[in-house]
C-alpha positions in Angstrom: -4.0 20.4 -6.2 -1.1 17.9 -5.3 -0.6 19.9 -1.7 -4.1 18.1 -0.6 -2.0 15.3 0.1 1.3 16.7 1.7 -0.5 16.1 5.2 -1.5 12.4 4.0 1.8 10.9 3.9 2.1 7.7 5.4 5.6 5.4 5.7 4.5 1.2 4.9 6.8 -0.3 7.8 7.6 -2.9 5.8 10.0 -1.0 4.5 11.9 -0.8 8.0 10.3 -4.5 8.8 14.2 -5.3 10.7 13.8 -2.5 12.9 10.1 -2.9 13.3 10.8 -6.7 14.8 13.1 -5.1 17.1 11.2 -2.1 18.8 8.3 -0.9 16.8 7.6 1.5 19.4 10.4 3.5 19.1 10.7 3.2 14.9 7.0 4.8 15.5 8.7 7.7 16.9 11.4 8.3 14.5 9.2 7.9 11.9 6.9 10.3 13.3 10.1 12.5 13.3 11.2 12.3 10.0 7.5 13.8 8.9 5.3 11.5 7.8 1.7 11.6 9.2 0.8 8.0 9.1 1.9 4.5 8.8 0.8 1.2 7.1 1.8 -1.8 9.0 2.7 -5.4 7.7 2.9 -6.7 11.7 2.7 -5.1 14.7 5.9 -6.3 15.6 4.9 -8.9 18.1 3.1 -6.2 20.4 -1.0 -5.8 20.9 -2.3 -3.8 18.4 -3.9 -1.4 21.3 -0.6 -0.8 22.6 0.7 0.2 19.4 -2.1 2.6 18.9 -1.3 4.2 22.4 2.2 5.5 20.5 0.5 6.2 17.0 -2.2 8.7 19.3 0.9 10.0 21.2 3.0 10.7 18.0 0.0 12.3 16.3 0.5 9.5 13.8 -2.7 8.3 12.1 -2.7 4.2 11.2 -3.7 4.5 7.5 -4.1 0.2 6.5 -2.7 -3.0 7.9 -1.5 -5.5 5.0 -3.5 -8.8 6.2 -2.5 -12.0 4.4 -5.0 -14.0 2.9 -4.4 -17.1 5.1 -5.1 -14.9 8.1 -8.5 -13.8 6.6 -8.8 -17.4 5.4 -8.6 -18.8 9.1 -9.7 -15.9 11.4 -11.2 -13.5 9.3 -12.9 -12.0 12.5 -9.7 -11.9 14.8 -7.5 -10.6 11.6 -10.0 -7.7 11.3 -10.5 -6.8 14.8 -6.6 -6.1 15.2 -7.2 -4.0 12.3 -9.9 -1.8 13.7 -8.0 -2.2 17.4 -4.8 0.0 15.9 -7.3 2.5 14.6 -6.7 1.6 10.6 -9.7 2.2 8.0 -8.4 -0.2 5.3 -7.2 -3.9 5.4 -5.2 -4.4 2.3 -4.6 -8.1 1.1 -0.7 -7.9 -0.1 0.1 -10.9 -1.9 -1.0 -14.1 -3.8 1.0 -17.3 -5.2 1.5 -15.8 -8.7 0.4 -19.2 -9.9 -2.9 -18.8 -8.9 -3.0 -15.4 -11.6 -2.2 -17.8 -14.4 -5.0 -19.7 -13.9 -8.3 -18.1 -14.8 -10.6 -20.7 -12.8 -8.3 -20.3 -9.7 -7.8 -16.5 -10.0 -11.7 -15.8 -10.3 -12.0 -18.3 -7.3 -9.4 -16.0 -5.3 -11.8 -12.5 -7.1 -14.4 -13.9 -5.2 -12.6 -14.1 -1.7 -11.3 -11.0 -2.0 -15.4 -9.9 -3.3 -16.7 -11.8 0.2 -13.7 -10.5 2.3 -14.2 -7.1 1.4 -18.2 -7.2 2.0 -17.3 -8.6 4.9 -15.0 -5.4 6.1 -17.7 -3.1 5.1 -20.3 -4.8 7.8 -17.5 -3.8 10.3 -16.9 -0.2 9.4 -13.4 -0.9 6.9 -12.7 -0.8 3.5 -10.7 -3.5 2.1 -8.1 -3.4 -0.6 -6.0 -5.6 -3.2 -2.3 -4.8 -3.6 -0.7 -5.2 -6.8 3.3 -6.8 -7.2 4.4 -7.4 -11.0 2.7 -10.5 -12.0 -1.0 -9.1 -11.8 0.0 -7.4 -15.2 2.3 -10.1 -17.0 -0.5 -13.4 -16.7 -3.0 -12.2 -18.9 -6.7 -13.4 -20.1 -7.7 -12.7 -23.0 -7.3 -9.5 -23.9 -7.1 -8.3 -19.6 -3.9 -8.5 -17.7 -5.0 -10.6 -14.6 -5.3 -7.6 -12.4 -8.2 -6.1 -14.3 -9.9 -9.6 -15.1 -10.0 -9.2 -10.6 -11.3 -6.0 -10.4 -14.0 -6.4 -13.2 -15.2 -9.7 -11.0 -14.7 -8.1 -7.5 -16.7 -4.3 -7.0 -16.2 -3.5 -3.6 -12.5 -4.4 -3.6 -10.4 -1.3 -3.5 -7.0 -0.8 -5.1 -4.1 0.0 -3.4 -1.8 0.9 -6.4 2.1 -0.1 -6.1 3.4 2.3 -9.2 6.7 0.5 -9.0 5.4 -2.6 -9.4 2.8 -1.3 -12.4 5.7 0.4 -14.3 7.6 -3.4 -13.6 5.0 -5.0 -15.2 5.0 -2.6 -18.4 1.9 -0.5 -17.3 2.1 3.0 -17.2 1.1 3.7 -13.4 -0.4 7.7 -14.1 -2.4 6.2 -16.5 -3.6 3.2 -14.6 -4.5 5.3 -11.9 -6.6 7.6 -14.1 -8.2 4.5 -15.3 -8.7 3.6 -11.9 -9.9 6.8 -10.5 -12.5 7.0 -7.7 -11.5 3.0 -6.8 -7.5 3.9 -5.5 -7.7 4.9 -2.1 -4.4 3.9 -1.4 -1.3 4.9 -3.8 2.3 2.8 -2.8 5.2 5.9 -4.4 7.8 3.5 -5.2 10.7 3.7 -7.8 12.2 0.9 -9.5 15.1 0.4 -11.9 14.7 -1.1 -15.1 16.5 -4.6 -13.2 13.5 -4.2 -10.9 15.7 -3.4 -8.6 13.5 -0.7 -5.7 15.6 2.3 -4.9 15.2 5.7 -2.7 12.6 8.0 -4.7 13.6 10.0 -7.1 16.7 7.5 -8.6 14.5 5.0 -10.5 12.4 5.6 -14.1 9.0 6.1 -12.1 7.1 9.1 -13.0 6.5 10.4 -9.9 6.4 13.9 -10.6 3.1 12.8 -13.3 2.1 10.6 -10.3 2.1 12.9 -7.9 0.0 15.2 -9.8 -2.6 12.8 -11.0 -3.2 11.7 -7.4 -5.9 14.5 -5.9 -8.2 14.5 -8.9 -7.7 10.5 -9.2 -9.4 10.3 -5.5 -6.1 8.8 -3.9 -6.4 9.8 0.2 -3.1 8.7 1.1 0.7 8.0 -0.5 2.2 5.8 0.9 6.4 5.8 0.7 7.3 2.3 0.0 11.3 0.5 -0.5 11.5 -3.0 -0.6 14.9 -3.4 -0.5 17.4 -0.6 0.6 21.0 -0.2 -0.8 21.5 2.0 2.5 20.1 1.8 6.4 16.2 1.4 5.9 15.7 4.2 8.4 17.8 6.1 6.4 16.5 5.8 3.3 12.9 6.1 4.9 13.8 9.2 6.1 15.1 10.2 2.3 12.1 9.4 0.7 10.3 11.4 3.2 11.9 14.7 2.8 11.7 13.8 -1.2 7.9 13.3 -0.9 8.0 17.1 1.3 10.3 18.4 -1.6 7.9 17.2 -4.1 4.6 18.0 -2.9 6.1 21.8 -1.8 6.6 22.3 -5.4 3.6 21.1 -6.8 1.5 23.0 -4.5 
């Protein structure tokens, strides 16, 4: 069943953020040539979303999702979601909050309530809304629950964009966690990491990527999104290497 996702492999453009800042349209053309079928945005390189969408359409790339900061959602919810819609994405993803918030149960619950409100507002506009984890949501504990579990229990409309590498670094088996939240994880960040929490090219770290890819279709994952926060060589070279790794892995699992 893993082969079902072979045409749903995207790149989180944060991986190649410096190149995006210089020429996002050129980057999109190169990403399409690497074999990716979609992209996830972390900004539009200073261009109007509609202009970016024209290149996506021309290259046959899907706009999968957009990372949108909590401050942007707080200050201009309608305008922020308008950009998501204009570029053609289906998901708005909140990617970060001050880690100190996760260690304070009261503040964390307030944040969960804000996320829930944003998710309902996004749904009203035909979008889906997700939260992307890092390590701190697993390290922060509230009773028997991690902060991330507490958040998703209190924000039922919010979907999960599971970052497999940060789950692993946080002491959690990402495959088991994906099974635990099956049906609620449409977006999966396929990322590898070392024991020193250094992000590396796929297959060079500790994450059980083979198990993750095998579990993804049955868990309801819609898109596999490659990301490498920091690269040991040119990020465009690493992005291409990660595309090839995924193509081989998905082909072998078909």
